[in-house]
N, C-alpha and C positions, 0 to 999 in steps of 0.2 A: 418451550422447545426451541432450539436454535434453528434458524432458517437454513435451507440447503446451501452448500458452499458457493455455487455459481451466483445465487442472489446476494449472498454476503459479500463476495468479491466485487460484484457490480455496485452494490451500495457503497462500499469502501471507495471505489474509484470515483463515483459520483460525488461523494463527500469531499474528496481531495480536489476535484474539479471546481466545486462550489467555492471552496476556500481560495483557490487561485484566481477565480473570477472576481472575487471581492478584493483580493490583494495581488494584482498582477505584477507588481514590482518584486514580490517575493519569489517569483519564478527563477530569476537569475541567481538569487541567493541560494535557493534550494538546489538548483542544478549544479552549482559548483562547489558546494560544501558537503562534507560528510554528515551523517546523522549522528548527533551528539546529545541531544536533550533526552531526558528521561521519558517525556511524553511521546516523542517520536519513536524511540526505541520500543516503547510499550506497544505502539500501533503496529510496528513491524513484527513484534513477537506474537501479537494477536493474529495477524495475517498468516504468518508461518504456522502457528498452532492450528489454525482453521484448515489450512491445506494439508498439513501432516495428519491431522485428526480425520480428514476425509480419505486418507489412504495414499496421499501423494508422497513420493520419495522426497526426503529432505533436500537433496540437491535440486530436484525439479521444483520444489516449493520455492527455493531461493531464486531460481531463474524466473519463475512466474512473478514473484514479488518485484524483481528488477524490471521485467517486462511491463508490469502495471505502472511502475514509475515512468518508464519511457512513454507509455501511452497517455498517461495523465499529464505529464509535464511537457512532452514533446509534441 
């Protein structure tokens, strides 16, 4: 059974934060470049599918994903 979406989103954000803590020089690279790799696109697809599957409007899901990026990176 999948975890409720708030816990899933929090786990996603914590995972991103751990990666950036291990690789702090990646922050500038990620902040200024678009998402292009298959793995990164898959992560965003999973995040958006989770939000939309929980009943979130697709436009709001995209805004939420962007906000998570700003919170994790910024």
